[in-house]
N, C-alpha and C positions, 0 to 999 in steps of 0.2 A: 570754827566751830561747828561740830556734827549736828544733826539734827535731834538727838537725846536731849544733848546738852543745852540746843537752843527753848527745846520743849518743856526742860526743867526749867530753865530760866524765864521764859512766858510762866509757868505755874507760878513759881516766884515772886511774881511781879502780880501775877492775879491777886496773890494770899496777901499781900500790901493793899493792892486796891479796896478790897472786901474792907479795910481800915479805913476806908471814906468814900461808902456809900454811899455816904450825901451825898457827893460828889458826880454822883454815877445816877441819879435821880430820874433822870430824861429816858434814860437807858432801861428795857428789860430786860434784865438779869436772873437768872437762877442762880444764885448764891455759892449752894449748897453741891452742886455741882459742879460748877462752871471751871474749865478746864480746857487744856490746848490737848487737841485732840490732834491733828495730824501737821506734819512739817514738810510742805513739797517745796521742789526744786520748781523753777518755771521756764522756758524755756521761747524765747520769742527766735524767730527768723526773719520775720517780715516787719517791717522796712529796717532794722538794725537790728543785726545779731543783741542776745541778750539775755541774761542770765537773772534771776532773781528767788527769792525765798518767798513763801506762805503759809502763815501759821492759820490752823484753823484752829478756835475757839467754839465748844462746843458750851452749851448752856445758856446762851445769850441772843436778842436779837439780832439777827439782819441788820438794822438801820443803828447800831449801837455803835457809834461813832466815838461820844466821849471815852467806854472803855478801849476801841482801837485807838485810839489817840496816845491814849494815857502806855498802853504796852508799847506800840512803837517809838515813843520818846526814852519810856525808858531802857526802852534793849538798845536805842540808838547807844542813848548819856553812856550807861554801863558798860556796853561788851561792843561797842563800834559798829554795831548788826542793823543793817535797815532792811525792812522786812515786809511785805502786803501783810497787813491784819483782818481777817475776817471774821465775825461771828456767825455763827448759825445753831437752830433749834435741834 
């Protein structure tokens, strides 16, 4: 998947999550402006070489773990894509 396709998939998953807001009551989220803001490639060179993808979601608290887990699970299930999910204001 391209970065744009991943961002579109994340935004679709966020719309789905908004249907179940009560499941995310422990997370501080601005549902009106919630979106995937960035998709990054992350390279690790020590201790082992690794390439990963990180998605950054705007308008949720950095500790919105339930939302991050939801997005991670849905991306894995539907698209076979495993990413790091991070939220920020």
